N, C-alpha and C positions, 0 to 999 in steps of 0.2 A: 758201458755198453748201452746203446739206445734201446729202450723198451717201450712198447705200445701202452698208452695210458689205459687204465681200466675204464669200463663203461661208466661206472659210478663216478669216477673223477671227472670225466667229460660232462656228465650231467650236472655235477656240482658247479663246474666252471661256467657252463652255459646259463645255469640259473643265476649265478652271481653276476655274470656279465649282463644278462637281461635285466636283472634288478637294478643294476647301476644305470643302465640305459633309461629305464622307466623313471628312476628318480631324477636323472638329469633332464629328461624331457618334461617332467612335471614341474621342475624348478624353473625351466625356461618359460614354460607356459604361464606359471604363476607370476614370475617376474614381469613378463610381457603384459599380463593382465593388470598387474599393479600399476605399471607405467601408463597403460591406456586409461586407467581409472583416475589417475592423478589429475586434479584440477589444474588449470593453468591460469596465469594472470590474464586479465582482459586488456587487450591492446589500448594504449592511451591512458590507462588508469595508473595512479600512484597509490602507495600504501599510507593509510591514515595512522597517526600515532595512537589512536584509540581503537582497541579491539581489532587491529590489523585489517580493518575494512579497506576495500578498494574504492577510491574516490576520484572524481573528475569534476572540474568546474568549467563551464563553457559560457561564452556570450553568444547571443543569438540576435542577429539583425540590429545590433546596437540599441536594443529596446528591452532586453530581459536577460537575467542571469539564471543559469541552470546548474544545480549542484546534484551530482549523481552519487549515491552511496550503495555500493554492492557488497556482498559478503566477502569475508577474507578468502584468500586463495585456498586455505586449508578447508574452508567450509562450503565452497562453491562446487556443487555436484554437476559435472558436465553432462550427465545422463538425465538430468531433470530439466524441465523448462524453466525459463526465467519469467517471473511475474513482475512487470514494471508498473509500480504504483506512482502515478503522476500526482504529486501532492501540491495543489495550488495554494499559495500562502494567503493567510488572512490579511485584511487591510491593516497597513501600518507596521507589519512585522517583517523582519529580515529572515534570511535563510538561517543564520546562526541562532536567532531567537526561537525560531520554529523548531529547529533541531534540539535545542535545549542544552543545559549544562548545570553543574552543581552551582547553586546560587550562593554567592559570597556577599558580604556586607558591601553595599554601595553599587551592586549590580542592578541593571534594569530588570524590573519584575517580569518583563516579557520572556526572559530566559527560563521561567519556571511554570509556564502556563499550558504548554502543549507536549513537549518532550517526544516529538515524533521519532527522533533518533533512537531513544531508549525503547520506545514501544515497538519500533522496527526490530530491534535486537531481541526483544521478548518473543515476537512472532517467529523469528528465525529459529529460536530454541524449541518451538512448538511443532517442528517437523511438518510443515505445511504441505509437503509433497512437491514443492517447487522452490526455486531460489528467489527470494524476495529482494528486489532492488527498489529503493525509494528515491524518487527524483523530486527535488525541491524546485518549484517554479516561482521565480520572483520577478514581477514586472518592475521596471524602473520607477514607476509612480508609487510603488508599494500598494497598489490597488488594482485588482483586475477589472472592476467596473470602470475605473478611470481610464485604464489602458484600452479597454474595448471602445469606449466613447471616443478615443483619439485615433482609432484605426478603422477607416471605412472598410478595409479588406480584412478585418479581424478573423473571420472564419477561415479564409484561405491561409492566413499566416499561422493559425493554430494547427492546421493540418500539416503544413510544412514543418513546423516545430516537432510535431509528434513523429513524423517520418525521420527526421534527423536523430531523435532520441532512439528510436527503434534501430536505426542503422548502427548505433554504437554496439549492438549485440547481434549483429548479422550472422555470427557464427553459431548462434544458439536458437533453439525454438523459444518463441516469446509469446506472451499475451499481455494485455493492458488492463490496468485498474485505474479508473478515474476517480479522484478523491480530492478533498480540500476542505478548508475551514473558512467560515465567514464569507468574505468577498471572494474567496477562492472558488465558490460555487459558480461565479460568473464565467470562469475559465471552462468549467465542465459544460455549461450551456453553450459557450462559444464553440466548443468542440462539436456538440450535437448540431449546432446550426450549420456546420460544414460537413456533416456526415449523416445523411439520411438516405437509406437506413443506417443504423449504427453498425460499424464493421464487426465481423465475426470475431476478430482478435480482441475485442473488448469483452472481458469476462465479468467484471464487477464495476458497479457505479455506486459511489458513496457520497452522501451529503452530510457533513458534520456541521449541523446548524448553519447551512450554507445555501439553501435552496430559495433565497429571496427572489430569484429571477424566474421561478417556475410559472409557466403559462399552460393552458389546457392542451395546446398542440404537442407539448413535450410528452404528455400522457400517452398519446397515440404512438409516438416514436418509441417510448419505453416499452409499451405493450407489445409492439411488433418484435422488438429485440428479446423480450422475456419469453415470448411464445416460440422463438426460433430454436432455443436450446435449453435443456435442463441444467446447463452449466453457466447460466447467466443469473447474476444476483444483484439486487437493489437494496441498499441499506441507507436509512435516513434517521438522523437524530435531530431533535428540536426541543425547545422548551417554550413555555407560554410567555413569549416576550411582549405580547400585546398588552399585558398588564404590568410588566416590569417597570420599576421606578428608578430614575437617576436624579438625585438631588430633589426628590419629591415629585418629579414629573415623569410622565410616560415619554418615551423617546422613539417608539415604533408606531407606525400607523396601524389601524385595526386590520388592514388587509395587506400590509407590506412586509410583515415579519415572517419568520420561519414557521411559527405556530400556525398562522393562517395558510401559508403556502403548502406546508406539509400535509395539513388536513385536506386541502384542495387536491393535492396529488393523490392522497388515499381515496378520496371520494371518486375521482376520475377512474382510478384503477378498479375500484369496487364495482363499477358498472360491468366489468368483465370477469373479475375473479372474486370468489367467495372468501371473505376475510374472517379470521378468528380474532376477536378482540378480548384481551384480558387487562384488567385494571386493578391497581392497588392504590394505596394512599399517595404514592409518589409518581408512578409511571403508568402510561397507557401504552399497551403493546398491540399493534396491528400487524397481523401476519397473513400471508397467502402463499400459494404454490409451495407448500411444505417448508415454509420459512425462507424461500428464495426472495420473497419481498418482506422486508422488515422495516416498519415505520414506528419508531419509539418516541413518544412525546412525554416530556417531563412537566408535571403540574407545577404550579407556582403560587401556592397560597400565601406566601410571605412577600410576594411581588419583588423578589430578588433578581439579580442578574447572574445567569448561569451559562453565559455564552462560552466561556473558556473551560469551565469545569467539565462540560460535556466531553471535551477532548481530553483534558488532563486526566480525568478519572477513568482511564482505560477505554476511552471512546474510540480512538483509532484502532486499537486491538479489536474491539467489539464489532465495528463495521467491517473489518477485514475477514472475520470468520463467521459472521452471522449466517444462519441457514445451514451450517455444516456441523459435523459431529464435534468440532472443537469449540463451538460456541459456549461461553460461560464455564469452560473447563479451566480451573486454576486461577480464574480472575472473576471479578464481578463488575459489571458496568455501573458506574457511579459509586463504586466501592473504593477501598484503599488502593493506592498505586502499587502495582505488582512489579514494577520495573526499576525500583530505586537503585539496585546495585548495578544497573546497566546504564546509568547516566554518566556521561563523560565529564571529566574534571574541568576542562576549559573549552572554549569555542575554537574551531579550526580557523587558521589564517585564511583569508579569502585570496585565492589566485585563480584568475580566469584566463583561458586561452583565447 
């Protein structure tokens, strides 16, 4: 005989059904959210055998090679912007040597003097607030000063190159970091020659013992850019190369090296910004704009050559975080290398599209 359910039974069934519905809805929302948060591979990139990074090698105008290193798919956060660090290579160095590897007996010593790949990995572990992509820029002459001298339209070519690189990440919010070592500074100045005023998408400019080409007019350009946003940073490293000796003789003119040019830059900027200068037995630190301008000069009482050590001894890391709360946290500039366990075993085979 059919009987009418009691009110308490109906309430119990309703509560149970509602609870199941809520759980199902939450599960769907959670699953959907997880799917939406999952990073995806960058189109055109392949997976590196080292640290599962996403990589791409390109040729540009049959005059330079570009190697792009992006975070692994599991580490790339699509909700954060991508900071594209354009690292212009030093004179005489290849992409593979600049990226670095574990040095084996018989290897060229250049593989052990910069380690930009390992320093990039260290920075990615530091939760920068953005996805760091490092782009290695290699001129066919292995010299950016020589490349510039061979190209009357160098400034326009550099602008076209930068547009091409940024287009690789068109699906993301991006900003640019201009950096490089030694002769790579000529690439940075070549960019500035074709971009006055400096575009808003440039957030940081770094010179790793590389500002040989600095002239007074660049000071005005940098000042306008620094004044425009509190999110613009200038980082400079140099050592007293004017007294350094090679085989008993000086090899840099009194006014042509980074020591002279970096001091010249600081003096130009000091006409507009009050600097704080601190000095110890080893380093001279010039700072302005709450650290957004950092010019660090290494003394050289023994007249040695410290051109590469400035990069190798955490220099790339230091210039990338100077003026922020991450500066000197967990590492020391010109201290022990903090990235030893992040150096890849072998160089990558070069393949260019």
